[in-house]
SESEKOL-274583 format. One line per 2 residues: number of its first residue (from 1); for each residue x negated, y, z of C-alpha. Coordinates in Angstrom, 3 decimals, decimal comma, m for minus. Layout:
N
NUM> X Y Z ~ ...
This chain:
393
1> m17,576 12,146 m31,192 ~ m16,996 16,050 m30,552
3> m14,034 15,979 m32,745 ~ m12,919 12,432 m30,969
5> m13,276 14,352 m27,769 ~ m11,624 17,578 m28,758
7> m8,643 15,177 m30,138 ~ m8,264 13,344 m26,950
9> m8,342 16,358 m24,911 ~ m5,253 18,141 m27,137
11> m2,483 19,027 m25,364 ~ m0,230 18,354 m28,236
13> m1,465 14,596 m27,915 ~ 0,221 14,702 m24,530
15> 3,182 16,395 m25,762 ~ 3,847 13,801 m28,726
17> 3,841 11,103 m25,799 ~ 6,458 12,654 m23,698
19> 8,524 13,288 m26,976 ~ 8,121 9,441 m27,823
21> 9,618 8,636 m23,976 ~ 12,551 10,633 m24,167
23> 10,968 14,051 m22,407 ~ 11,613 17,231 m23,817
25> 11,349 20,985 m23,060 ~ 14,956 22,573 m22,784
27> 15,497 25,015 m25,691 ~ 15,572 28,807 m24,845
29> 19,004 30,030 m23,450 ~ 20,728 32,268 m25,321
31> 23,283 34,542 m23,868 ~ 26,950 33,194 m24,231
33> 29,775 34,935 m23,930 ~ 33,259 33,487 m22,775
35> 36,286 33,044 m24,320 ~ 38,060 36,770 m23,823
37> 40,460 36,250 m21,098 ~ 38,995 32,868 m19,709
39> 36,213 34,308 m17,382 ~ 34,547 30,288 m17,677
41> 31,003 30,125 m17,824 ~ 29,065 28,583 m20,296
43> 29,029 24,772 m19,814 ~ 25,457 23,572 m19,107
45> 23,992 20,300 m20,774 ~ 24,402 17,409 m18,581
47> 20,698 16,151 m18,951 ~ 18,584 19,453 m17,984
49> 16,113 19,880 m15,388 ~ 14,534 22,515 m13,589
51> 11,122 22,699 m12,152 ~ 9,628 25,793 m10,879
53> 5,942 26,165 m11,458 ~ 3,239 28,440 m11,327
55> 1,814 30,226 m14,586 ~ 1,171 28,304 m17,568
57> m2,234 26,623 m16,728 ~ m3,280 26,695 m20,701
59> m6,975 25,243 m22,182 ~ m7,512 28,952 m22,996
61> m7,921 29,820 m19,174 ~ m10,615 28,875 m17,077
63> m8,948 28,136 m13,810 ~ m5,108 27,428 m12,469
65> m3,697 30,228 m11,866 ~ m1,585 29,311 m8,287
67> m0,963 32,997 m7,385 ~ 0,494 33,791 m10,843
69> 4,263 34,769 m11,309 ~ 6,553 32,006 m11,281
71> 8,431 30,704 m14,112 ~ 10,771 27,868 m14,312
73> 10,359 25,384 m16,801 ~ 13,385 23,445 m17,722
75> 13,623 19,712 m19,649 ~ 15,894 17,633 m21,135
77> 15,528 13,663 m20,180 ~ 16,901 11,590 m23,035
79> 15,606 8,251 m21,859 ~ 16,001 7,449 m18,238
81> 14,566 4,012 m18,036 ~ 11,095 5,932 m18,826
83> 12,015 8,744 m16,452 ~ 12,057 6,848 m13,740
85> 9,356 4,200 m14,547 ~ 6,936 6,396 m15,061
87> 7,852 9,309 m11,997 ~ 7,890 5,603 m9,959
89> 4,643 4,551 m11,489 ~ 3,097 7,959 m10,587
91> 4,230 7,521 m7,109 ~ 1,945 4,480 m7,033
93> m1,243 7,387 m6,577 ~ 0,170 9,293 m4,336
95> m0,121 9,483 m0,217 ~ 3,068 7,437 0,448
97> 1,672 4,488 m1,537 ~ m1,686 4,337 0,018
99> m0,284 4,773 3,746 ~ 1,751 1,647 3,236
101> 0,311 m0,658 1,062 ~ m3,090 m0,499 2,691
103> m1,791 m1,059 6,398 ~ 0,546 m3,820 5,056
105> m2,596 m5,349 3,267 ~ m4,139 m5,322 6,485
107> m1,579 m6,590 8,600 ~ m0,372 m9,380 6,458
109> m2,589 m9,935 3,646 ~ m6,378 m10,180 4,722
111> m8,421 m7,653 6,608 ~ m11,258 m8,094 4,944
113> m9,664 m7,652 1,924 ~ m8,418 m4,298 3,152
115> m11,853 m3,130 3,859 ~ m12,972 m3,246 0,795
117> m10,082 m1,447 m0,738 ~ m10,351 1,185 1,489
119> m14,064 1,933 1,123 ~ m14,295 1,314 m2,574
121> m10,907 3,716 m2,965 ~ m12,613 6,472 m0,353
123> m16,033 6,596 m2,316 ~ m14,416 6,810 m5,720
125> m11,844 9,169 m5,026 ~ m14,200 11,665 m3,503
127> m16,399 11,303 m6,669 ~ m13,098 12,281 m8,710
129> m12,170 15,064 m6,583 ~ m15,793 16,564 m6,165
131> m16,007 16,104 m10,013 ~ m12,764 17,930 m10,663
133> m13,834 21,196 m9,072 ~ m17,435 21,153 m10,672
135> m15,866 20,772 m13,790 ~ m13,263 22,615 m13,789
137> m11,444 21,717 m16,747 ~ m7,965 22,945 m16,819
139> m4,356 20,423 m17,386 ~ m2,758 20,553 m20,219
141> m1,032 23,620 m21,699 ~ 2,681 24,234 m21,013
143> 3,926 24,207 m23,286 ~ 4,414 22,445 m25,644
145> 3,644 19,724 m22,209 ~ 6,478 19,714 m19,705
147> 4,697 19,546 m16,203 ~ 6,718 17,397 m13,910
149> 4,644 17,808 m10,608 ~ 4,730 21,444 m9,235
151> 2,206 20,413 m6,342 ~ m0,825 19,255 m8,178
153> m0,408 21,569 m11,067 ~ m3,181 24,272 m9,689
155> m5,572 21,636 m9,571 ~ m7,881 20,806 m12,317
157> m7,782 17,878 m14,890 ~ m10,482 15,674 m15,531
159> m11,130 13,299 m14,135 ~ m7,864 11,887 m13,499
161> m7,753 10,581 m9,767 ~ m4,665 8,442 m10,145
163> m6,329 6,258 m12,927 ~ m9,634 6,195 m10,972
165> m7,700 5,176 m7,888 ~ m5,316 2,550 m9,778
167> m8,067 1,050 m11,393 ~ m10,272 0,926 m8,398
169> m7,506 m0,462 m6,479 ~ m6,134 m3,149 m8,666
171> m9,822 m4,657 m9,838 ~ m11,210 m4,319 m6,393
173> m8,210 m6,291 m5,245 ~ m8,686 m8,707 m8,011
175> m12,440 m9,319 m7,402 ~ m12,238 m9,685 m3,675
177> m9,195 m12,306 m3,517 ~ m10,545 m14,411 m6,400
179> m12,935 m15,825 m4,521 ~ m11,239 m16,363 m1,059
181> m7,638 m17,499 m2,559 ~ m6,689 m20,206 m4,943
183> m4,228 m18,393 m7,768 ~ m4,441 m18,050 m11,796
185> m7,068 m15,571 m12,421 ~ m5,052 m14,786 m15,572
187> m2,133 m13,649 m13,639 ~ m4,230 m11,465 m11,555
189> m5,863 m9,958 m14,112 ~ m2,893 m9,375 m15,613
191> m1,066 m7,579 m12,901 ~ m4,398 m5,424 m12,529
193> m3,719 m4,192 m15,862 ~ m0,432 m3,621 m15,592
195> m0,830 m1,707 m12,273 ~ m3,553 0,582 m13,709
197> m1,872 0,857 m17,050 ~ 1,298 2,170 m15,757
199> m0,155 4,424 m13,421 ~ m2,776 6,053 m16,098
201> 0,597 6,648 m18,385 ~ 2,477 8,100 m15,570
203> m0,249 10,925 m15,755 ~ 0,613 11,487 m19,592
205> 4,241 11,190 m19,128 ~ 4,216 13,785 m15,983
207> 2,438 16,208 m18,027 ~ m0,683 16,785 m15,254
209> m3,412 14,819 m17,623 ~ m4,714 14,812 m20,976
211> m5,423 11,120 m22,561 ~ m9,252 12,316 m22,299
213> m8,881 12,930 m18,349 ~ m6,949 9,399 m18,222
215> m9,733 7,609 m20,062 ~ m12,519 9,000 m18,415
217> m10,742 8,216 m15,100 ~ m10,492 4,871 m15,909
219> m14,572 4,692 m17,535 ~ m15,516 5,853 m14,194
221> m14,207 3,448 m11,866 ~ m15,113 0,652 m14,127
223> m18,700 1,696 m13,979 ~ m18,492 2,361 m10,211
225> m17,333 m1,391 m9,750 ~ m19,514 m2,593 m11,977
227> m22,674 m0,842 m10,492 ~ m21,744 m1,374 m6,782
229> m20,300 m5,037 m6,917 ~ m23,706 m6,764 m6,138
231> m23,261 m4,546 m2,552 ~ m19,655 m5,598 m1,764
233> m21,015 m8,350 0,801 ~ m22,478 m5,504 3,127
235> m19,030 m4,591 3,893 ~ m18,304 m7,676 5,307
237> m21,177 m6,998 8,093 ~ m20,160 m3,982 9,259
239> m19,662 m5,826 12,549 ~ m23,471 m5,939 12,686
241> m23,960 m2,263 12,616 ~ m25,726 0,070 14,631
243> m24,207 1,491 17,960 ~ m24,704 4,914 15,695
245> m22,455 3,599 12,766 ~ m19,273 5,046 13,996
247> m20,928 8,272 14,590 ~ m22,320 8,792 11,215
249> m19,346 7,421 9,622 ~ m17,099 10,661 11,851
251> m20,113 13,397 10,914 ~ m20,858 12,498 7,299
253> m17,345 12,598 5,994 ~ m16,653 16,011 7,467
255> m19,492 17,506 6,567 ~ m18,901 16,110 2,911
257> m15,537 17,959 3,660 ~ m16,300 20,889 5,238
259> m19,093 21,966 2,163 ~ m16,424 20,815 m0,121
261> m17,116 22,564 m3,548 ~ m16,009 26,527 m3,643
263> m13,034 27,277 m6,103 ~ m12,029 30,789 m7,095
265> m8,537 30,550 m6,456 ~ m7,056 27,843 m3,769
267> m5,872 24,399 m4,673 ~ m4,994 21,322 m2,898
269> m8,036 19,564 m3,817 ~ m10,142 19,904 m0,817
271> m6,976 18,949 1,591 ~ m6,423 15,752 m0,309
273> m10,179 15,159 m0,368 ~ m10,543 15,723 3,587
275> m6,970 13,407 4,283 ~ m8,751 10,267 2,154
277> m12,158 10,751 3,924 ~ m10,662 11,107 7,326
279> m8,262 8,021 6,538 ~ m11,413 5,832 5,192
281> m13,845 7,068 8,222 ~ m10,946 6,036 10,497
283> m10,367 2,731 9,177 ~ m14,084 2,117 8,898
285> m14,348 2,730 12,614 ~ m11,665 0,452 13,205
287> m12,719 m2,246 11,282 ~ m16,392 m2,049 13,081
289> m14,139 m2,113 16,095 ~ m11,869 m5,352 15,731
291> m14,469 m8,165 16,298 ~ m15,059 m6,690 19,695
293> m11,263 m7,008 20,672 ~ m11,013 m10,556 18,609
295> m7,948 m8,631 16,332 ~ m9,394 m10,439 13,066
297> m10,563 m13,881 12,870 ~ m13,990 m14,321 11,563
299> m13,866 m14,836 7,350 ~ m14,188 m18,673 6,310
301> m17,331 m19,643 4,301 ~ m15,957 m22,720 3,078
303> m13,795 m23,786 0,083 ~ m11,577 m21,119 m1,361
305> m7,946 m21,236 0,519 ~ m4,805 m21,910 m1,393
307> m2,015 m19,176 m0,580 ~ 0,606 m20,787 1,470
309> 4,313 m20,829 0,250 ~ 6,691 m18,029 1,369
311> 8,795 m19,007 3,647 ~ 11,580 m17,097 5,485
313> 10,202 m17,230 8,496 ~ 6,598 m15,449 7,002
315> 8,557 m12,699 5,347 ~ 10,813 m11,728 8,386
317> 7,337 m12,042 10,023 ~ 5,702 m10,126 7,593
319> 8,241 m7,404 7,592 ~ 8,502 m6,844 11,150
321> 4,808 m6,245 11,537 ~ 5,177 m3,728 8,827
323> 7,940 m2,043 10,168 ~ 6,505 m1,879 13,752
325> 3,586 m0,727 12,706 ~ 4,185 1,823 9,896
327> 6,501 3,559 12,431 ~ 3,649 3,803 15,101
329> 1,688 5,130 12,046 ~ 3,854 8,368 11,130
331> 4,367 9,048 15,230 ~ 0,802 9,125 15,641
333> 0,263 11,377 12,233 ~ 2,796 13,764 12,918
335> 1,701 13,800 16,414 ~ m1,873 14,353 15,905
337> m1,004 17,000 13,127 ~ 1,258 19,152 15,687
339> m1,383 18,736 18,403 ~ m4,486 19,956 15,995
341> m2,623 22,494 14,695 ~ m1,708 23,896 17,931
343> m5,506 23,627 19,159 ~ m6,860 25,425 16,266
345> m4,033 28,241 16,177 ~ m5,059 29,114 19,468
347> m8,566 29,006 19,141 ~ m8,287 31,166 15,973
349> m5,800 33,050 17,072 ~ m3,467 32,638 14,384
351> 0,468 32,974 14,475 ~ 1,934 29,625 15,074
353> 3,455 28,011 11,945 ~ 1,752 30,098 9,610
355> 1,858 28,203 6,626 ~ m0,984 30,470 4,622
357> m3,323 29,854 7,432 ~ m3,774 25,943 7,007
359> m5,394 26,745 4,158 ~ m8,236 28,501 5,624
361> m11,195 26,367 5,703 ~ m11,737 26,196 9,356
363> m8,370 25,244 10,056 ~ m7,883 22,720 7,022
365> m10,772 20,625 7,201 ~ m10,640 20,326 11,046
367> m6,622 19,483 11,232 ~ m6,514 17,060 8,377
369> m9,647 15,139 9,450 ~ m8,439 14,710 12,799
371> m5,227 13,718 11,967 ~ m5,918 11,424 8,954
373> m8,895 9,564 11,165 ~ m6,494 9,202 13,964
375> m4,166 7,463 11,200 ~ m6,943 5,127 10,287
377> m7,699 3,922 13,950 ~ m4,371 3,800 14,426
379> m3,446 1,503 11,484 ~ m6,755 m0,928 12,299
381> m7,233 m1,230 16,189 ~ m4,100 0,048 17,944
383> m1,379 m1,474 15,358 ~ m2,884 m4,669 15,660
385> m3,355 m4,320 19,559 ~ 0,665 m3,910 19,484
387> 1,571 m6,692 17,357 ~ m0,981 m9,146 19,683
389> 0,875 m7,678 22,562 ~ 4,435 m8,324 20,949
391> 3,177 m11,461 19,767 ~ 3,432 m11,046 16,160
393> m0,078 m12,214 15,356
């Protein structure tokens, strides 16, 4: 078993996967002397790409090295189909996906499904993020691995939170809809497996995780879903919770973020965790508030509903609701971020626009929490109110 685990955590295994998919490190450049009298520089290969990354983050190092001397990592792409496929798949585990997919599901598909998605996603991501900073397993070594994501290179590796999120979201969506809507279960299962597989494989292609990291993330999500599934029906009755519920749902996540495990060097894990917990807290408060304003209809307890055919009118209405809502969400995010940073900078007497100061605990956690809890409340309360006012509901 020890040998198997060691082989699955081997960086060479990731490197071999990258080579099979047409991603190679560029060979070292040698000085080129131009022909006498030409003065022309040496031609550069058209398929080369450059990525500045921090340190080498090898398996022999105990911690990432965010402040180590930067070096320029060059790589060659020989198969652009896999390159764009896996770069797109990797984006399905980033903020841009969550801040668009989850609101779209709430506004256009089913608020009750969205409620389950958000709560499961928040809890599973907190488990994964904290596990990274407790285990402190480095990411794959580079070389031989080509690392394509500079921002995440300083984080630890085990488990892969991309794999955890993709598995939890896809299978929570499947489980939550199969008892509410009539559709081929085999098709839903196939799509859930495809989604989670593509996101998981993208973590190998981008060189950000070992095979063991990815498998660990999938297993943690699968185990969590299996253990918590019997309690999922409780999520559908948040409106009957105590009046203290909104206070608890804000205080507890903020406390968890402020007391996040301390690392020897700065990594973006705490900031990302605060973003996730704050968005989840804001969204959950919105779900609690919605019944008071009649912004969502009561879930039907009758037979399974059939999915209506997609018409031009339904498509235009859905896109209109999404575009109106997402513009409001992004405006609120920018407004609350600027406002909270200005207040915190003034309170702690920090120079405005000091990006390094954003990493301080007393600034990073409050501004992230205020910003993204506002985003969550906006997406689940104020945008549906706007839809109602515009006659889009």
